[in-house]
OpenMM code with the backbone's topology and positions (N, CA, C; nanometers):
from openmm import Vec3, app, unit

residues = "UNK UNK UNK UNK UNK UNK UNK UNK UNK UNK UNK UNK UNK UNK UNK UNK UNK UNK UNK UNK UNK UNK UNK UNK UNK UNK UNK UNK UNK UNK UNK UNK UNK UNK UNK UNK UNK UNK UNK UNK UNK UNK UNK UNK UNK UNK UNK UNK UNK UNK UNK UNK UNK UNK UNK UNK UNK UNK UNK UNK UNK UNK UNK UNK UNK UNK UNK UNK UNK UNK UNK UNK UNK UNK UNK UNK UNK UNK UNK UNK UNK UNK UNK UNK UNK UNK UNK UNK UNK UNK UNK UNK UNK UNK UNK UNK UNK UNK UNK UNK UNK UNK UNK UNK UNK".split()
positions = [
    Vec3(-5.8678, 0.8412, 0.2545),
    Vec3(-5.7658, 0.8542, 0.0883),
    Vec3(-5.5852, 0.9076, 0.1436),
    Vec3(-5.5943, 1.0089, 0.1908),
    Vec3(-5.4882, 1.0891, 0.2130),
    Vec3(-5.4204, 0.9888, 0.3325),
    Vec3(-5.4716, 0.8928, 0.3922),
    Vec3(-5.3756, 0.8151, 0.4624),
    Vec3(-5.3504, 0.6577, 0.3978),
    Vec3(-5.4366, 0.6304, 0.2639),
    Vec3(-5.3566, 0.5476, 0.1978),
    Vec3(-5.2233, 0.5840, 0.1553),
    Vec3(-5.2965, 0.7135, 0.0351),
    Vec3(-5.1660, 0.7551, -0.0396),
    Vec3(-4.9841, 0.7294, 0.0879),
    Vec3(-5.0394, 0.7823, 0.2082),
    Vec3(-4.9114, 0.8443, 0.2832),
    Vec3(-4.8472, 0.6702, 0.3625),
    Vec3(-4.9467, 0.6006, 0.3765),
    Vec3(-4.8933, 0.4280, 0.3732),
    Vec3(-4.8257, 0.3786, 0.1554),
    Vec3(-4.8712, 0.4375, 0.1255),
    Vec3(-4.8538, 0.4119, 0.0062),
    Vec3(-4.6937, 0.4663, -0.0074),
    Vec3(-4.6861, 0.5914, 0.0213),
    Vec3(-4.5222, 0.6569, -0.0302),
    Vec3(-4.4621, 0.5931, 0.1011),
    Vec3(-4.5134, 0.5595, 0.2068),
    Vec3(-4.4242, 0.4963, 0.3092),
    Vec3(-4.3709, 0.3742, 0.2317),
    Vec3(-4.4504, 0.2742, 0.2165),
    Vec3(-4.4241, 0.1666, 0.1669),
    Vec3(-4.2650, 0.1693, 0.0414),
    Vec3(-4.3217, 0.2543, -0.0124),
    Vec3(-4.2468, 0.2294, -0.1547),
    Vec3(-4.0830, 0.3453, -0.0954),
    Vec3(-4.0788, 0.4264, 0.0033),
    Vec3(-3.9940, 0.4486, 0.0647),
    Vec3(-3.8973, 0.3493, 0.1257),
    Vec3(-3.9717, 0.2547, 0.2253),
    Vec3(-3.9154, 0.1124, 0.2574),
    Vec3(-3.8344, 0.0389, 0.1385),
    Vec3(-3.9526, -0.0043, 0.0321),
    Vec3(-3.8912, -0.0774, -0.0858),
    Vec3(-3.7646, -0.0013, -0.1471),
    Vec3(-3.7617, 0.1115, -0.1757),
    Vec3(-3.6374, 0.1321, -0.1903),
    Vec3(-3.5464, 0.1778, -0.1126),
    Vec3(-3.5445, 0.1907, 0.0403),
    Vec3(-3.4560, 0.1809, 0.0439),
    Vec3(-3.3858, 0.0385, 0.0986),
    Vec3(-3.4892, -0.0775, 0.1034),
    Vec3(-3.4187, -0.1955, 0.0819),
    Vec3(-3.3434, -0.2476, -0.0405),
    Vec3(-3.3859, -0.2005, -0.1484),
    Vec3(-3.3198, -0.2020, -0.2361),
    Vec3(-3.2055, -0.1488, -0.2275),
    Vec3(-3.1518, -0.0242, -0.2028),
    Vec3(-3.0122, 0.0347, -0.1704),
    Vec3(-2.9160, -0.0326, -0.0951),
    Vec3(-3.0357, -0.0825, 0.0126),
    Vec3(-2.9262, -0.1934, 0.1062),
    Vec3(-2.8835, -0.2649, 0.0586),
    Vec3(-2.9834, -0.3716, -0.0699),
    Vec3(-2.9195, -0.5023, -0.1135),
    Vec3(-2.8075, -0.4516, -0.2063),
    Vec3(-2.7920, -0.3203, -0.2636),
    Vec3(-2.6815, -0.2354, -0.3382),
    Vec3(-2.5624, -0.2461, -0.3049),
    Vec3(-2.5616, -0.1499, -0.2021),
    Vec3(-2.4593, -0.1358, -0.1110),
    Vec3(-2.3754, -0.2517, -0.0568),
    Vec3(-2.4632, -0.3666, 0.0195),
    Vec3(-2.4216, -0.4994, 0.0434),
    Vec3(-2.3259, -0.5476, -0.0521),
    Vec3(-2.3986, -0.5546, -0.2144),
    Vec3(-2.3372, -0.6223, -0.3099),
    Vec3(-2.2337, -0.5611, -0.3326),
    Vec3(-2.2042, -0.4121, -0.3140),
    Vec3(-2.0852, -0.3145, -0.3375),
    Vec3(-1.9726, -0.3483, -0.2543),
    Vec3(-1.9792, -0.3355, -0.1561),
    Vec3(-1.9197, -0.3951, -0.0032),
    Vec3(-1.8338, -0.5643, -0.0302),
    Vec3(-1.9604, -0.6629, -0.1017),
    Vec3(-1.8375, -0.7620, -0.1066),
    Vec3(-1.8080, -0.7522, -0.1994),
    Vec3(-1.8350, -0.7207, -0.2929),
    Vec3(-1.7395, -0.6950, -0.4656),
    Vec3(-1.6090, -0.6105, -0.3391),
    Vec3(-1.5554, -0.4799, -0.2958),
    Vec3(-1.5130, -0.4198, -0.2490),
    Vec3(-1.4174, -0.4834, -0.1716),
    Vec3(-1.4515, -0.5985, -0.1037),
    Vec3(-1.3840, -0.7135, -0.0511),
    Vec3(-1.2999, -0.7886, -0.1047),
    Vec3(-1.3950, -0.8238, -0.1723),
    Vec3(-1.3016, -0.9022, -0.2870),
    Vec3(-1.1640, -0.8355, -0.3476),
    Vec3(-1.2171, -0.7274, -0.4429),
    Vec3(-1.1275, -0.6214, -0.4810),
    Vec3(-0.9939, -0.6059, -0.3548),
    Vec3(-1.0218, -0.5802, -0.2782),
    Vec3(-0.9660, -0.5585, -0.1242),
    Vec3(-0.8240, -0.6879, -0.1000),
    Vec3(-0.8898, -0.7788, -0.1104),
    Vec3(-0.8510, -0.9161, -0.0905),
    Vec3(-0.7235, -0.9221, -0.2274),
    Vec3(-0.7750, -0.9084, -0.3324),
    Vec3(-0.6877, -0.9084, -0.4184),
    Vec3(-0.6019, -0.8041, -0.4462),
    Vec3(-0.6070, -0.7226, -0.4304),
    Vec3(-0.5153, -0.6313, -0.3988),
    Vec3(-0.4134, -0.6372, -0.2831),
    Vec3(-0.4593, -0.7032, -0.1309),
    Vec3(-0.3688, -0.7331, -0.0863),
    Vec3(-0.2809, -0.8504, -0.0991),
    Vec3(-0.3449, -0.9773, -0.1925),
    Vec3(-0.2597, -1.0912, -0.2383),
    Vec3(-0.1450, -1.0222, -0.3253),
    Vec3(-0.1647, -0.9170, -0.3959),
    Vec3(-0.1313, -0.8910, -0.5280),
    Vec3(0.0318, -0.7768, -0.4381),
    Vec3(-0.0030, -0.7209, -0.3775),
    Vec3(0.0985, -0.6606, -0.3015),
    Vec3(0.1851, -0.7303, -0.1617),
    Vec3(0.1571, -0.8429, -0.1301),
    Vec3(0.2327, -0.9813, -0.1198),
    Vec3(0.3174, -1.0089, -0.1750),
    Vec3(0.2490, -1.0409, -0.3322),
    Vec3(0.3430, -1.1017, -0.4203),
    Vec3(0.4564, -1.0174, -0.4344),
    Vec3(0.4371, -0.8931, -0.4256),
    Vec3(0.5233, -0.7845, -0.5152),
    Vec3(0.6475, -0.7809, -0.4042),
    Vec3(0.6046, -0.7168, -0.2680),
    Vec3(0.7021, -0.7307, -0.1708),
    Vec3(0.7527, -0.8486, -0.1780),
    Vec3(0.7585, -0.9705, -0.1961),
    Vec3(0.8193, -1.0942, -0.1823),
    Vec3(0.9152, -1.0827, -0.3326),
    Vec3(0.8619, -1.0953, -0.4012),
    Vec3(0.9756, -1.0180, -0.5301),
    Vec3(1.0904, -0.9058, -0.4772),
    Vec3(1.0764, -0.8379, -0.4351),
    Vec3(1.1284, -0.7197, -0.4184),
    Vec3(1.2326, -0.8131, -0.3253),
    Vec3(1.1838, -0.8129, -0.2370),
    Vec3(1.2849, -0.9249, -0.0973),
    Vec3(1.3446, -0.9989, -0.2065),
    Vec3(1.3090, -1.0651, -0.2475),
    Vec3(1.3965, -1.1662, -0.3342),
    Vec3(1.5282, -1.1120, -0.4098),
    Vec3(1.4762, -0.9997, -0.4933),
    Vec3(1.5655, -0.9322, -0.5672),
    Vec3(1.6185, -0.8318, -0.5029),
    Vec3(1.6307, -0.8115, -0.3716),
    Vec3(1.6597, -0.7615, -0.3073),
    Vec3(1.8005, -0.8703, -0.2026),
    Vec3(1.7593, -0.9338, -0.1801),
    Vec3(1.8662, -1.0412, -0.1706),
    Vec3(1.9695, -1.0777, -0.2738),
    Vec3(1.8642, -1.1116, -0.3457),
    Vec3(1.9742, -1.1765, -0.5247),
    Vec3(2.0902, -1.0640, -0.5408),
    Vec3(2.0321, -0.9126, -0.5492),
    Vec3(2.1274, -0.8079, -0.5833),
    Vec3(2.2675, -0.8335, -0.4495),
    Vec3(2.2091, -0.8160, -0.3422),
    Vec3(2.3195, -0.8277, -0.2515),
    Vec3(2.4041, -0.9965, -0.2138),
    Vec3(2.3598, -1.0429, -0.2470),
    Vec3(2.4218, -1.1618, -0.3005),
    Vec3(2.5392, -1.1720, -0.3783),
    Vec3(2.5438, -1.0694, -0.4643),
    Vec3(2.5908, -1.0685, -0.6193),
    Vec3(2.7491, -0.9386, -0.5618),
    Vec3(2.6468, -0.8808, -0.4979),
    Vec3(2.7727, -0.7435, -0.4796),
    Vec3(2.8975, -0.7762, -0.3773),
    Vec3(3.0102, -0.6695, -0.4136),
    Vec3(3.1521, -0.7479, -0.3509),
    Vec3(3.1719, -0.5645, -0.3257),
    Vec3(3.2486, -0.5496, -0.1835),
    Vec3(3.3377, -0.4416, -0.1620),
    Vec3(3.5037, -0.4408, -0.2627),
    Vec3(3.5858, -0.3432, -0.2328),
    Vec3(3.6764, -0.3193, -0.2605),
    Vec3(3.8031, -0.4418, -0.2482),
    Vec3(3.7089, -0.4798, -0.1693),
    Vec3(3.8153, -0.6145, -0.1466),
    Vec3(3.7834, -0.7524, -0.1466),
    Vec3(3.6560, -0.7012, -0.2192),
    Vec3(3.6024, -0.8680, -0.2913),
    Vec3(3.5090, -0.9248, -0.1918),
    Vec3(3.4774, -0.8494, -0.0420),
    Vec3(3.3999, -0.9286, -0.0031),
    Vec3(3.2418, -0.8888, -0.0119),
    Vec3(3.1509, -0.9935, 0.0002),
    Vec3(3.0581, -0.9501, 0.0198),
    Vec3(2.9814, -0.8410, 0.1107),
    Vec3(2.8821, -0.7480, 0.0233),
    Vec3(2.8622, -0.6336, 0.1464),
    Vec3(2.7364, -0.6821, 0.1901),
    Vec3(2.7623, -0.6498, 0.3301),
    Vec3(2.6768, -0.6905, 0.4253),
    Vec3(2.5221, -0.6445, 0.4160),
    Vec3(2.4674, -0.6942, 0.3783),
    Vec3(2.2600, -0.6276, 0.3474),
    Vec3(2.2367, -0.5209, 0.4941),
    Vec3(2.2664, -0.5925, 0.6045),
    Vec3(2.2361, -0.5062, 0.7126),
    Vec3(2.2959, -0.3578, 0.7258),
    Vec3(2.4117, -0.3745, 0.6944),
    Vec3(2.4764, -0.2403, 0.7010),
    Vec3(2.4593, -0.1101, 0.5270),
    Vec3(2.4035, -0.1370, 0.4839),
    Vec3(2.3465, -0.0622, 0.3332),
    Vec3(2.2097, -0.1223, 0.2862),
    Vec3(2.1661, 0.0236, 0.2511),
    Vec3(1.9951, -0.0240, 0.1674),
    Vec3(2.0666, 0.0298, 0.0378),
    Vec3(1.9269, 0.0317, -0.0609),
    Vec3(1.9559, 0.0016, -0.1847),
    Vec3(1.8685, 0.1394, -0.2250),
    Vec3(1.9063, 0.2543, -0.2844),
    Vec3(1.8359, 0.3749, -0.3392),
    Vec3(1.8149, 0.4085, -0.4923),
    Vec3(1.7087, 0.4252, -0.5233),
    Vec3(1.6712, 0.4671, -0.6794),
    Vec3(1.6490, 0.5595, -0.6350),
    Vec3(1.7147, 0.6799, -0.7407),
    Vec3(1.6826, 0.7941, -0.7353),
    Vec3(1.5341, 0.7991, -0.8620),
    Vec3(1.5153, 0.9165, -0.8613),
    Vec3(1.4196, 0.9559, -0.9655),
    Vec3(1.4303, 0.9433, -1.1500),
    Vec3(1.5834, 0.9713, -1.1738),
    Vec3(1.6431, 0.9340, -1.2757),
    Vec3(1.6624, 0.8266, -1.3173),
    Vec3(1.7001, 0.6777, -1.2454),
    Vec3(1.6732, 0.5652, -1.2517),
    Vec3(1.7956, 0.5297, -1.2248),
    Vec3(1.9106, 0.5893, -1.1999),
    Vec3(2.0041, 0.5645, -1.0764),
    Vec3(1.9960, 0.5058, -0.9801),
    Vec3(2.1115, 0.3757, -0.9219),
    Vec3(2.0595, 0.2993, -0.8357),
    Vec3(2.1998, 0.3249, -0.7622),
    Vec3(2.2141, 0.2851, -0.6193),
    Vec3(2.2913, 0.3116, -0.5052),
    Vec3(2.3037, 0.2644, -0.3812),
    Vec3(2.4043, 0.2145, -0.3886),
    Vec3(2.4363, 0.1494, -0.2477),
    Vec3(2.4202, 0.2388, -0.1381),
    Vec3(2.3744, 0.2372, -0.0360),
    Vec3(2.3970, 0.3704, 0.0987),
    Vec3(2.3844, 0.3067, 0.2101),
    Vec3(2.5060, 0.3525, 0.2850),
    Vec3(2.5140, 0.3176, 0.4330),
    Vec3(2.3740, 0.3781, 0.4777),
    Vec3(2.2845, 0.2547, 0.5572),
    Vec3(2.2049, 0.2721, 0.6616),
    Vec3(2.2032, 0.3866, 0.7410),
    Vec3(2.2916, 0.3940, 0.8121),
    Vec3(2.3484, 0.5445, 0.9320),
    Vec3(2.2849, 0.6549, 0.8403),
    Vec3(2.3669, 0.6952, 0.7094),
    Vec3(2.3301, 0.7760, 0.6095),
    Vec3(2.1849, 0.7728, 0.5937),
    Vec3(2.1138, 0.6700, 0.5778),
    Vec3(1.9680, 0.7407, 0.5579),
    Vec3(1.9298, 0.7374, 0.6467),
    Vec3(1.9495, 0.6756, 0.7775),
    Vec3(1.8515, 0.6955, 0.9439),
    Vec3(1.8859, 0.8782, 0.9303),
    Vec3(1.9914, 0.8965, 0.9125),
    Vec3(1.9945, 1.0776, 0.9064),
    Vec3(1.9239, 1.1491, 0.8584),
    Vec3(1.9004, 1.1063, 0.7014),
    Vec3(1.8130, 1.1968, 0.6606),
    Vec3(1.7224, 1.1764, 0.6501),
    Vec3(1.6339, 1.0469, 0.7251),
    Vec3(1.5131, 1.0488, 0.7682),
    Vec3(1.4528, 1.1266, 0.8715),
    Vec3(1.5514, 1.1437, 0.9543),
    Vec3(1.5539, 1.2167, 1.0842),
    Vec3(1.5790, 1.3642, 1.0484),
    Vec3(1.6721, 1.4398, 0.9806),
    Vec3(1.6452, 1.5785, 0.9052),
    Vec3(1.5211, 1.5894, 0.8473),
    Vec3(1.4472, 1.5408, 0.7314),
    Vec3(1.3486, 1.5261, 0.6937),
    Vec3(1.1783, 1.5517, 0.7832),
    Vec3(1.2371, 1.4803, 0.8962),
    Vec3(1.0848, 1.4742, 0.9778),
    Vec3(1.1034, 1.5788, 1.0561),
    Vec3(1.2296, 1.6471, 1.0682),
    Vec3(1.2470, 1.7662, 1.1728),
    Vec3(1.2103, 1.9030, 1.1188),
    Vec3(1.2060, 1.8516, 0.9080),
    Vec3(1.1979, 1.9650, 0.8583),
    Vec3(1.0515, 1.9841, 0.8398),
    Vec3(0.9764, 1.8779, 0.8150),
    Vec3(0.8394, 1.8758, 0.8215),
    Vec3(0.7819, 1.8962, 0.9410),
    Vec3(0.8360, 1.8860, 1.0676),
    Vec3(0.7496, 1.9209, 1.2159),
    Vec3(0.7824, 2.1029, 1.2115),
    Vec3(0.8742, 2.1579, 1.1308),
    Vec3(0.8900, 2.2531, 1.1516),
    Vec3(0.7672, 2.3536, 1.0759),
    Vec3(0.7230, 2.2640, 0.9359),
    Vec3(0.6449, 2.3363, 0.8459),
    Vec3(0.5033, 2.3368, 0.9373),
] * unit.nanometer
topology = app.Topology()
chain = topology.addChain("A")
for resn in residues:
    res = topology.addResidue(resn, chain)
    for name in ("N", "CA", "C"):
        topology.addAtom(name, app.Element.getBySymbol(name[0]), res)
């Protein structure tokens, strides 16, 4: 009787584990689909942002009326909603300073 009960417990444990595996496989598939949708959404947003970036730079002019070179400038949005055009060399130097500060911490 003890052996029979042990076999029943073992069989129940195996069945429970098989159910868990099925649930986890289902969850994995669901997460894969969600990841794929998020990746597509991010790609679309990146493309829209890139288009917007090019559109903005195509309309910008310097003091002499010449187009602003997007290779030399970046668009910076501050936390208060202000938008600035900043030379890339200044952004790079700020990034280096921030990296140095983080390394010191």
